[in-house]
Structure formats: structure tokens, C-alpha cells
C-alpha positions in Angstrom: 25.1 0.6 17.7 23.3 3.1 15.7 20.4 5.1 17.3 17.4 5.3 14.9 14.1 7.0 15.3 11.1 5.9 13.1 8.2 8.3 12.7 4.9 6.6 11.8 3.7 3.2 12.8 1.8 2.1 9.8 2.9 -0.7 7.5 6.1 1.0 6.4 7.2 2.4 9.8 6.3 -0.7 11.9 8.0 -3.1 9.6 11.2 -1.1 9.2 11.4 -0.4 12.9 11.1 -4.1 13.7 13.6 -5.1 11.1 16.2 -2.5 12.2 15.6 -3.2 15.9 17.2 -6.7 15.5 20.6 -5.1 15.5 20.1 -1.3 16.2 18.5 0.7 18.9 15.1 2.0 17.6 12.6 4.4 19.1 9.3 4.7 17.2 7.2 7.8 17.3 3.5 8.0 16.5 0.6 10.3 17.7 -1.7 7.3 17.8 -1.7 6.1 21.4 -3.0 2.6 20.5 -0.2 1.9 18.1 2.4 3.1 20.5 0.9 1.0 23.3 0.8 -2.0 21.0 4.6 -1.8 20.2 5.5 -1.4 23.9 3.3 -4.4 24.7 5.1 -6.4 21.9 2.0 -6.6 19.7 1.9 -5.5 16.1 -0.2 -2.4 15.3 -0.6 -3.7 11.7 -2.0 -6.9 10.3 1.3 -8.7 9.4 2.1 -12.2 10.6 5.8 -11.7 10.6 5.6 -8.5 12.6 3.5 -10.2 15.1 5.9 -13.1 15.4 9.0 -11.0 15.7 7.5 -8.6 18.3 6.3 -11.5 20.4 9.3 -13.8 20.1 12.5 -12.0 19.0 14.8 -9.9 21.1 14.3 -6.4 19.7 15.8 -3.1 20.9 12.5 -1.3 20.2 10.3 1.1 22.2 7.7 3.6 21.1 6.5 7.0 22.3 4.1 9.8 21.5 6.7 12.4 22.4 8.7 13.5 19.3 11.5 15.0 21.5 12.0 11.7 23.3 12.1 9.8 20.0 14.4 12.1 18.1 16.9 13.3 20.7 20.2 11.6 20.2 19.1 9.9 16.9 21.7 9.3 14.2 18.9 8.7 11.7 15.3 9.8 11.7 13.2 7.6 9.3 10.0 9.2 8.3 7.1 6.8 7.4 4.1 9.1 7.9 1.1 9.0 5.5 1.0 11.2 2.4 -2.5 11.1 0.8 -3.2 12.4 -2.7 -5.1 15.7 -2.6 -7.3 16.0 -5.8 -7.7 19.8 -5.2 -3.9 20.4 -5.5 -3.1 17.4 -7.8 -0.3 16.3 -5.5 0.5 14.4 -2.3 -0.4 16.2 1.0 3.0 16.1 2.7 2.3 18.1 5.8 3.0 15.2 8.1 6.4 14.7 6.5 7.2 18.4 6.7 6.2 18.5 10.4 8.5 15.6 11.3 11.4 17.1 9.4 11.0 20.4 11.2 10.7 18.6 14.6 13.7 16.4 13.9 15.8 19.3 12.7 15.0 21.2 15.9 15.6 18.3 18.3 18.4 16.5 16.6 20.2 18.9 14.2 23.0 16.3 13.6 20.6 13.5 12.5 20.3 12.3 8.9 16.7 12.3 7.9 15.5 9.4 5.7 12.1 9.9 4.0 10.3 6.6 3.3 6.9 8.3 2.8 6.0 8.5 -0.8 6.4 12.1 -2.0 6.2 14.0 -5.3 9.2 14.1 -7.6 11.3 17.0 -6.5 10.2 17.0 -2.9 13.6 16.4 -1.3 15.3 19.2 -3.3 12.5 21.5 -2.4 12.7 20.5 1.3 16.4 21.1 1.4 15.9 24.6 -0.1 13.0 25.3 2.4 14.8 24.2 5.5 18.5 24.9 4.6 19.1 21.4 5.8 21.0 19.2 3.3 20.8 15.9 5.3 17.4 14.9 3.9 17.5 11.8 1.8 14.7 9.9 0.0 14.8 6.1 0.1 11.8 4.4 -1.4 10.1 1.3 0.1 8.6 -1.5 -2.0 6.4 -3.4 0.4 3.2 -5.4 0.2 0.3 -5.1 2.7 0.4 -8.1 5.0 3.9 -8.9 3.9 5.7 -5.7 4.9 8.3 -7.2 7.3 8.9 -10.1 4.9 9.7 -7.6 2.1 12.0 -5.7 4.4 13.8 -9.0 5.3 13.9 -10.1 1.7 14.1 -6.9 -0.3 13.9 -6.9 -4.1 16.3 -3.9 -4.0 17.6 -1.2 -1.7 17.6 2.3 -3.2 18.9 5.3 -1.4 18.7 8.7 -3.1 22.1 10.1 -2.2 25.8 9.3 -2.8 27.2 10.4 0.6 28.8 8.2 3.3 25.7 8.6 5.5 23.6 7.2 2.6 25.9 4.3 2.2 25.9 3.6 5.9 22.1 3.6 6.0 21.9 1.2 3.1 24.3 -1.0 5.1 21.9 -0.9 8.0 19.1 -2.1 5.8 21.2 -4.9 4.4 22.5 -5.8 7.8 18.9 -6.3 9.1 17.8 -8.3 6.0 17.8 -12.0 5.7 18.7 -11.7 2.0 21.7 -9.3 2.3 22.9 -9.9 -1.2 20.0 -7.9 -2.8 20.9 -5.2 -5.3 21.7 -1.7 -3.9 21.5 1.4 -5.9 22.5 4.9 -5.0 21.0 7.7 -7.1 20.0 11.3 -6.7 17.1 11.9 -4.4 14.9 13.2 -7.3 15.7 10.0 -9.3 14.8 7.9 -6.3 11.5 9.7 -6.0 10.8 8.9 -9.6 11.8 5.3 -9.2 9.1 4.9 -6.6 6.3 6.4 -8.6 7.2 4.7 -11.9 7.5 1.3 -10.2 4.0 1.5 -8.7 2.6 3.0 -11.9 4.0 0.0 -13.9 2.4 -2.4 -11.4 -0.9 -0.5 -11.9 -0.4 -0.8 -15.7 0.0 -4.5 -15.4 -3.1 -4.8 -13.2 -5.0 -2.7 -15.7 -3.8 -4.7 -18.7 -4.9 -8.1 -17.3 -8.2 -6.6 -16.1 -8.9 -5.2 -19.6 -8.0 -8.6 -21.1 -10.5 -10.1 -18.6 -13.2 -7.5 -19.5 -12.8 -8.5 -23.1 -13.1 -12.2 -22.3 -16.0 -11.6 -20.0 -18.1 -9.7 -22.5 -17.1 -12.0 -25.4 -17.8 -15.2 -23.5 -14.2 -16.4 -23.6 -12.0 -18.3 -21.1 -10.1 -15.5 -19.4 -7.8 -17.9 -17.6 -6.9 -19.7 -20.8 -6.0 -16.5 -22.6 -3.9 -15.3 -19.6 -2.0 -18.6 -19.3 -1.1 -18.4 -23.0 0.0 -14.8 -22.9 2.0 -15.5 -19.7 4.0 -18.3 -21.3 6.1 -15.7 -23.0 9.1 -15.3 -20.6 9.2 -11.6 -21.4 5.7 -11.3 -19.8 5.8 -14.0 -17.2 3.2 -15.8 -15.1 3.0 -13.4 -12.2 0.9 -10.4 -11.1 -1.7 -11.3 -13.7 -4.8 -12.4 -11.7 -7.8 -10.3 -12.7 -9.5 -8.2 -10.0 -12.2 -5.5 -9.7 -9.4 -2.9 -10.1 -6.3 -1.7 -8.3 -6.6 0.0 -5.0 -5.1 0.2 -1.5 -2.5 2.6 0.0 -0.2 3.0 -3.0 -1.3 2.4 -6.5 -4.2 4.9 -6.8 -2.4 7.8 -5.3 1.0 7.1 -6.8 -0.3 6.9 -10.4 -2.2 10.1 -9.9 0.8 11.9 -8.5 3.0 10.7 -11.3 0.4 11.9 -13.8 0.5 15.3 -12.1 4.3 15.4 -12.4 3.8 15.1 -16.1 2.2 18.5 -16.3 4.7 19.8 -18.8 5.7 16.5 -20.4 3.9 14.9 -23.3 2.3 11.5 -22.4 -0.6 9.2 -23.2 0.1 6.0 -21.3 0.1 7.4 -17.7 -3.3 9.1 -18.0 -4.6 5.9 -19.6 -3.5 3.8 -16.6 -5.4 6.1 -14.3 -8.6 6.1 -16.4 -8.4 2.4 -17.0 -9.2 1.7 -13.4 -12.4 3.7 -13.6 -13.4 1.8 -16.7 -12.9 -1.5 -15.1 -15.2 -0.5 -12.2 -17.8 0.6 -14.7 -17.6 -2.7 -16.5 -17.9 -4.8 -13.3 -20.8 -2.7 -12.0 -22.7 -2.8 -15.3 -22.5 -6.6 -15.4 -24.1 -6.7 -11.9 -26.7 -4.0 -12.8 -27.7 -5.9 -15.9 -28.8 -8.8 -13.8 -31.4 -6.7 -11.9 -30.6 -7.9 -8.4 -32.6 -6.8 -5.5 -29.8 -7.0 -3.0 -26.0 -7.1 -3.8 -23.7 -8.4 -1.2 -20.1 -7.3 -1.0 -17.9 -10.0 0.6 -14.9 -8.2 2.2 -13.8 -4.6 1.6 -10.1 -5.5 2.0 -8.1 -5.8 -1.2 -6.2 -9.0 -0.5 -5.7 -11.8 2.0 -3.7 -11.1 5.1 -4.6 -7.4 5.1 -6.9 -5.2 7.2 -6.7 -2.3 4.7 -9.7 -1.3 2.6 -8.8 2.3 2.0 -9.5 3.1 -1.7 -10.3 -0.6 -2.4 -11.7 -1.0 -5.9 -14.9 -2.6 -4.6 -16.0 0.7 -3.1 -16.1 2.3 -6.6 -18.2 -0.7 -7.8 -20.5 -0.3 -4.8 -21.1 3.4 -5.6 -22.0 2.7 -9.2 -24.5 -0.1 -8.2 -26.1 2.0 -5.4 -26.5 4.9 -7.9 -29.0 2.7 -9.7 -31.1 2.2 -6.6 -29.9 -1.3 -5.8 -29.5 -2.2 -2.1 -25.9 -3.1 -1.2 -25.0 -5.0 2.0 -21.4 -5.7 3.3 -19.7 -8.5 5.1 -16.4 -7.3 6.6 -15.3 -8.7 9.9 -12.5 -6.1 10.1 -15.1 -3.3 10.3 -16.6 -2.7 13.7 -19.6 -0.6 12.5 -23.3 -0.9 11.6 -22.9 0.6 8.2 -20.4 1.6 5.6 -21.3 4.7 3.6 -25.0 3.9 4.4 -24.7 0.3 3.4 -25.6 -2.1 6.2 -22.6 -4.1 7.6 -23.4 -7.7 8.6 -21.2 -9.7 10.9 -23.2 -12.9 10.5 -21.9 -14.6 7.3 -24.9 -16.9 7.1 -27.3 -14.0 7.2 -25.2 -12.1 4.6 -25.4 -15.1 2.2 -29.1 -15.5 2.7 -30.0 -11.8 2.0 -27.8 -11.3 -1.0 -29.0 -12.1 -4.5 -25.5 -11.6 -6.0 -22.3 -11.7 -3.9 -19.3 -9.7 -5.2 -15.9 -11.2 -4.1 -12.7 -9.7 -5.3 -11.0 -12.8 -4.1 -12.6 -16.2 -3.6 -12.3 -18.1 -0.3 -13.7 -21.5 0.9 -16.2 -19.4 3.0 -18.2 -18.9 -0.2 -18.1 -22.5 -1.6 -21.7 -23.2 -0.5 -23.1 -20.2 -2.4 -20.9 -20.2 -5.5 -24.1 -19.9 -7.7 -24.5 -16.5 -6.2 -20.9 -15.3 -6.3 -19.5 -13.0 -9.0 -15.7 -12.8 -9.0 -13.0 -12.4 -11.6 -10.5 -14.3 -9.5 -9.0 -16.8 -12.0 -6.0 -18.1 -10.1 -6.9 -17.9 -6.5 -4.0 -15.6 -5.5 -3.4 -11.9 -4.9 
């Protein structure tokens, strides 16, 4: 049995720890006491139905600790899944949490292979090897959806490991062994190529979101049936009827920061499209906000800050940008978000009584429609055409 340490108990770390712990011995590390306690009590620290079910019902060789030495000592692999936020001042990911874990793991378990799952700039792995003198650092991207993270580990679209060594092949085997769809494609590349695969994949997804959002903006302003146009376009098998439901913009953990990081990596390379993908998201928020402002509402209600169903994440959600634009015109904004235990959100009142929220709002913005809003559909503004994420 392979001994694996997983650093970081967010969506990526929790789901991969649970998946690997089916057949391997896993110790998870996080500085957050609540997340560690949740794992040890067999509760999921993230909103993910499969993680909750596996932790409660499956036999898993999984424990968690806040002590990095306890987690890393004796590990064959240290998987790093700590957050890397985009820093607009430096135009790159802030990778200090990854650097810290690498240094800790190298000191405690010098024989361990370090697998970086955190999203990093192109060239990070090579720079880290040069900085530390430690060659056993490998980047292996993840391709997970919020709320479906364990599902996507169990049924991966592909497994990519940025190295050609026997250790890299063994780690890929561990991922396949824990999956329920073990025949998925496996690709071994250089670490820098693997880093680029992650950023280009998410930037393409952002491009697709932006394309259908701009199609929808055109239809909205011209008074056309957006759904009809999208259905006709999607009948082309080269385009396909997927990932094409309009929204208020792309947001969440990955797409905003990954597109900006890729753009920063283009600092010496000619491009037009990548910067357009980044700016298109701002244009979409402008368009949505202006539609609302033109109606002269007294109070605008924001139904849910989360980006999609089955998620508790509203970090960088597109609706926040729309809110800022509306509030800048002096219009009152109220929020209904049951996942937020607070009285206000950036000085906008947070209501936990849905009936009161509906009564107070003149217009209700909903990125995605739910049956909760059926009785006030005359107030609701949404670009949700197909009723899916």
C-alpha cells in the first residue's frame, strides 16, 4: 500500500484524498481546524454529495491533521492542493502556499515525490526544481467541477502527469486504480506542458462561456430568441449542444484567475484572443447591469451569490460584478444567500427570509432559475435558457 499525504482540504484536496483512500493510506493536512475535524468525523468539509456519501459510508484509510510533520513523514507521495490566487499587482498566481508545503515536505520526507495539483504559472515546476535543487516535483493538473469534484476524480476525462519517470507512471496508476472509469486516457508530458494544458483548457472553457454570452447579449438587445439561435448553432456536431447555457459571466475558483494567468504568460508572445476572453467577461457584466439600470428599479434583489447548483462557492462569482455596477448608480441591492451567515455582503443587506426578499425586490437577478422563484417570475431577470449549469 502506498502512503500518500494530501496538503489542502478544499475541493481538489478533499476529493482526491477520498478517492485515493479507497485503496491507499492517506493522511490529509490543512491548517484549518474545522476542515481537519470534519474529515476525522467522516463529514465532508466541502459541498459535494459524493464526498459526503463516501466519507459516511465507505471504508476509507483516511485521517487528517494540522501537523505537517505528522502528515508528510513516511509519505511516498505528497500531493499539494493548496490555493493559488491571482495577484493583480504581480500579474501571476500567488504560490506561497505551494512553496511552503514543498519546503516542508522536502525537509520532513526527502524521499517523497511531490505532486502539485494546485494551478500554477507556466514554468513554475522548472523554477521550483532550480530553487530547491529537488527534482522530484511533478505537476499533474486537475479538471474538476465544483460540487462534482469526487465524481470527476472517479470518472476522469483524462489523467495528465507532467513527467516521464517511473514515479510519474506509478502515480498515474494510483489515480486510475482509484477511479471507477479506469480506461480514461492517460498522457505523460513535460511539467511545463502540463502546466500549459491546465491554463489553456480553462481558458477555452471561458472562451466558450463568453461566446454564448455574447450571442445572448446580441439576442437580448435585438429582441431575438436566444435559445433558438443557440439550439441551431449547437446542431453542428463540431460545436455540440453542451456548455452553452448563457449566464451573467464566468466566475468561481478557476476560470477568472486561470485566464488572467495565461494572459500574463503571453507577455512576450503576440496574441489577440486571450485578452479578448478576459475583457469579454467584463463586457457581459456591463451589459447585464445596464439592462437592470435602464429599468430604474428602487431595489434589486440578488438571488444566490453561488455560481451553480450543488456548490457553496461564490468567490469571484459574476453576479458580484453586476452588483457593483448597479450599486454605483445609487440603486439599493439586497441579497438572498442561505450559504452566507452574515447580515450584509459588501454593505448590501443579506436576507434569510425568502418571502421577505421577494416582497422587497422590484427586480430579482438569478444566474440560474429554480422553482423557488416560480411565484415571482414577473420580477425575475435571468439569462438561464436551458435550466442547467
